[in-house]
N, C-alpha and C positions, 0 to 999 in steps of 0.2 A: 282538134275536133272530139267532144265527148261521143261514148260508143253508142250506137243506135240502140233504144231501150229493147229490150228482149220482148217487150210486152207487144209492144208495137210490131215487130218483127213476126211473131207470132200469128198474128192477125192478116199478114200479107197473104192474099191468094197466091199459091204455087202456079208457074206457069206450065200452060198444058203440054203435053206429049206425053210418049208410051211409057218411056222412064219413069217420070213422074207420077203418072197412074199405077203403076206397079208399086211404087214406093209408099203411096197413099193407099194400096190394097192390101197390103200385107198385114199392116198394125190394124186395122179394123178386122182383118180375117183372125187375128192372133186374140182379140178382144172378145170375138164371140167365141172362140175354143175355150178360154177362159172360163168365159160363162158359162158355156154348154158341161163343160167338166166339172166344175163346183156344183152347179145348180141341178144339173139332171143324171150326173155320172156319178157322182161322189155322195153316198148316203147321208142324210142328215144325223148329226147326234143328237143323243134322246134330249128329249125336251123343248127339240127346235122343230115346226112345223114344217111341211114342203116350201109353203109360200114364204116363211121367213127365211129358207135356206135359199132359196130362188133370190131372195133381196139380197141376202149375203153375197150371192155371186156376183149379184149387178155392183155391189159396193167393190168388192176386188177388180172387177174389170174396169170400173173407172177408174183408178189408184194404177194399175197397169197403164194405162191409157193417158194419166198425168206423166208417166216414164216415157212411154211410145210416141205422144203427142201426134195422132191423126188429126185431130182437131184444135182449136184454141180452148186451153181449160175450160173457161165459162160455157161454152158451146158443150163440150164433153159432160160437165155437171150437170148439165140441164137436160142431154138426154138420159143421162143416169139417173136423176130423180122420176122423169117419167115412165124410166123402167121400171123401176121402184114401184109405182103407181100400177103400171099396166100388169106386171108379172109377178109383184110380191103383194099387191091388195092393200099398201098403204094409202090410207087418207089423202084425198087431195090437199087438204087443210095443213096436216101433219109434214106433207112433202116440202111447203113452202114457209113452213113456221121460222125457218132459221134466219130466213131475212128480215124478221122483225128482232131477231137479238141483239143486245146491247153491243156485244162485244163485235159483231159486224158492222153496225153504224159506228164503232167508235174508229175502226178500221178507215170505213169511207169517210169521216168529217178528218180524220190524222190526215189522208193524204190532201184532201182538198185544203187544209190549212198549210200543208207544204207548198202547195202552189202558188200561196200567197206570199210565203218566204221567199220562194224562188221570183216572182214578179216583184214586189217591192225591193229588192237585192238585197234582203238581211242575209240570205244562205248565202249568196257571193262575199258580203261582209265577214261573215264567220268563217267562210273557208279561207280567206285571204289574210284572218288574223293568226289562223293555224299554220298556216304557210310558209307566214314570217316567223314564226317563233321555232318552226319544226322544219322546214323546207331545204335544209342544206345536203340532203340526202334524198335518195329515192326511196328510201324506207319510211325517212320522216315524213315526206309529201305523201307516199301511200298509207300513211296512217290519218291523213285526214281526207284526202280526194280519192273518188274512184272506187274500181272492182275491189280491190284489197279491202278498203274503206268499210263497203257494203257487208262482206263477207263477215270481216275480222269483228265490226258493228254486231251483228247478229249471233255470231257464237260467243261472244263475251257477253252478249247479254243473257244469254240463257244459263252461261255459268253465275251471273250475278244473282238470276233470280234462285238457284240454286243454293245461294249463300244465307239468303235471309228469308224468314217467315214469309213477309209482306212483299217478297218479289214477285209472287204469282199468288191469285185467288184461290186456286187449288192448293196452295200450301197450306193453307187454313182448314179446306178441307180435309187434307191428309193428317193434320195436328189432330182434329175432331174424332177422325176414325180410329188412330194409334189409342186414343185414351180409353176409347168404346171396344175395340178389338183385343188390344194389349196390354191396357193397364198401363199405358207409356206417357206422363204428361209433357207437353213439348210447349217450349214458351218461345218467346222472341230471342231472347238471350242465348236458351239452350242450343237454339237451331244456329245461332251464329256461330257461336263454340265450337258445334259439329261441321259446320262448311267451310269455316276461316282458311284452315291448313290445304286441303285439299282443291279447294275452292280457289286461293292465291295462286297455287300451282298449276292449275289450269289456265287462271290468265298470264300468266308467262308462257306456257307452252303454246297454246292455242294461235295467238296471233302471228306467233314464228314460224308456225306448221302452213298457216294459210301464206304469209308472204312466200313461203317456198313453193306451195302449190300456183298461185298466181305470181311470179317476179315481174318487177319491172323491166323493161327495156335499157334504161338507163339508169345506172347505181349512183350517179353524185348528179346534183343539181344547184349549186352554187348560188345561181342566178335567179332562182325561184325566191329566197328571202328579199331582196331587193326587189322584184318585181312587184311583191307582194305589198311591199311598205310603199312602192309608189302608187301603186293603186288604190291602198286605203287613203294615203293623202288626196288622192284626187278627187275619192268620193266623198271626202270632209266627213263634218258630223251628221249623225243619221236625224233626219226630218219629216213631218208628213205621215204619208202612208208607212213610211218604213219604221217611225217610231211605233208607229200604233201597232204594226205588225208585232215589234219584237217584244213589245209591253205586252201584248196577246201571248205570245209565247213563253215567255218568262212564268207570266201569272198561270197559265195552263200546266205547265211542267211542277212549279211549285204545289199546285194544287193535287195534281197528281202525286208527286212524292210523299206530300201529307197526307194523302187520303184516308189513312188508317186511323189520324187523329180527329177530324173534323168528318168523316164518316159520308161524305159527298160523292154520289156515284161518278165514276171518271167518265162516262159516257156524258152524263149530263155536263159535267166541266167542260168536255169538248165541245159539245153542243154550243154551251154558253160562248165559247171561245170564237166558233164558226159565225155566230149571231152578232156579234163584236164586229167582226171583220165585213161582214154584208151591210149590215148598219151605217158603218163608215165609209162604205162603199169601197174599202179597200179591195175588198172581192166583189166582183158582180155574178149574178146569176147566168149569164153566159160563161164567165169563166168558168162555172162549178159545171155546167152541162159539157163543156170542152174538155175537162178532166176525164178522157176517156178509160186511160188506166185505172182510175178511182173507180169509176161503175164497172170494168169488166174484173177486177178484184171483189169488188162487193158482190157480183153475181156467182162467181165460180167460190169463194171462200164460204158465202151464206148457204149455198147447197151443199157443200162440202161438209161442212159443219152439221147441217141436219143428218146427212147421211150418215156419218158416222155416230150420232146420237141413234138413229134409228136401228144402224146394226148394233148397238150395246142393248136396245130393246129387244133384239130377235131371240136373245140368248146365247148367240154364238162365241161371244167372249167369254162370257161364263163356263160354257161349255171347254173352250180350249182351255182356261185356266184351270179346268177340273182335270183336263187330260194330262197338263204339264205335271200337275201337282199327282196323280196317278202314276205317270212313269216316274218319279222321284221317292214314291214309298220306299221305305228302308235304306236311303242314302243317308250317308253322314251328312249331318247339318250344315257343315262349312260347304261342302260341294255342293248340295242341294241348293244353297242360297247363291252361291255363285253361278250356276246354271240358270238359277231360276231370273237373277238380276239382268243377265244377256238377253235371255228371252223375251223379259218384261220389257227392257230396253230398245230392242228389235221390233216390236209390235207394232210402235208407234208409227212406223210406214204405213199403217194401215188407218192413223188416227189423225184428226184436224183440231183436237182440243185434248191438252193435259187433265183438264176437268173430267172429261170421258174417261180417259186413260185412269186416271186413278179410280172413279167411279167404277169401272168394270173389272180393273185387275188387282187394284191394293188390298180389298178385302178378303176374297180367296187365297191370296200369297201369303198375306200376314197370318191369317189360320193356319195354312198347310205348314210355313215354316217354322212357327212358335210351336205345333204340333209335332213337329220331326226333333225339337230339342234347340232350334235357333234362338240367342239371347234377345229376347223383344225389342229392347233399345236399338241393338244394331240392324235387327229386320225393318223396324219402322223408319229410322232416321236412313238406312239405303236405298230403301224404295221410294220415301218421299222425295230425298234430294236428286235420284237420278230421273225421275219422272220429269225434272225439269230440263235435264240435259239431251234427254230424246227429242226435244223441239228442234234441236241444230240438224236433225238428218235430214227435212224436206222445208221447202218454201211455203210450205202451208203447217208446219210444226205447231204453230201457237199464233196467237192474236198479230203479235209484232211481224211475223214472217212475210205477209204478202204487203204492210207498207214498206218495209225494205226491198221486197221483190219488186214491186210495182215501177221504182225509179229505173228499174232496165239496166243496168250496170254490169249484172250476173247472171246467165243463162242459167237455165232450169239443170245441165248437164254439170258446168260448174258448181252450182249450189249443193246437188248431191254428192258429187266427188269430194268436196272439202267437208262437206257434211259428213260423210261415210269416216272420212279419217280423223276428223276432229273426234268422232264419236269412238272409235277406237281407243285415240290418246285419252280422252276423258275416262273410258270404263278402267283403261289401265292405270290412270292417276287413283281415282276414286275407292278401287278395288284393292289396291296395294298401300300407297300413303294414306289414302282415307281409312282405310280399317286399321292401319296402324296408328294412326292417330285415335281413332275412336277406341282401341287396346288401350291406348294410354289414357282416354277419358272413362273407360270403365265400362263401356258398353258390353263387352264382351269378356 
């Protein structure tokens, strides 16, 4: 039996009782304490108004709430947005603007499409095909099913994003900023050459670490391949709704992969795909409404994306970058670079968008590090590549995170634990092997 989805479990009301009420009370008190401490006891930095600082306090209290979980994530984000309007003076249209963001709708539609994959049997057919090929051991099965797959899939995807200029839309933004701020030209091929060596090492290390942290109880599964083979024979060739779904799925993925060539927006591609599924009656509107996890993710991710953008608009992130820069003045450039990269990396716990991260942190850190004498190429490639790896920290780190999390196989605790260990491993690899490789390339 598959594990109970974490999203469903998180929304189940707790049983009443004194102990339960105490357990529910202390996280709320902790969040109130965080808000009061930041918003009313710590003075705002220069250039940040009291209202903007209170908005900053609401944001960090919300992030803490996503860890402590006194409420389901969507409810908590709605409370946070409301407080930003009430205590921070954020206009209501601005507070709701994230729900119109293309990336948020992309997440929603992608989850809806996954429902069609499950209901028509396409997902089962694909899973059985992989089990038939790799099902001789529990590690092989884990590579294609369950909690390990979800964790490893996501952690591997952020590594892939760090290896290619087109891996993330924000990579193109970083490339443009690098040319403007440091006179460093980044091309598709130069990014690939820069990221290929540390990226491949991370691809070898991270799945194994995930396997060690989420170990299966059974080490050998010799019957799995035979079972998958029999089930595929019983299913026969794909037909009808399954064929339509498979064709839509393959077409959408191909359009996404080649988006840099044809220029069609990836969200539009997803909308076309879901439209075909609805018009062909593969997916009914009742089925769309019944996909509770998709709507739950839509609310908390859309709201959190807005909150991150509003945080950036307050000037708090710029003030933070300036504070880090001031503390590193006079430090040898290599030490300053390593310290800055570590700070830059873990700041992403507070952000739900790599684009927001780069907009807030990339320009001031590039100017500061180059001013300290750090080689411009080393600075821009390290900041640009590591921005992608930061997304592995949390279940809201970038657009794909909520899609994987919504499947319910990985709890928040498991996600954050694996994310932190993977972050340490990735930083170690990219700051050692990566730096050595970039030395060979002449970046420093």
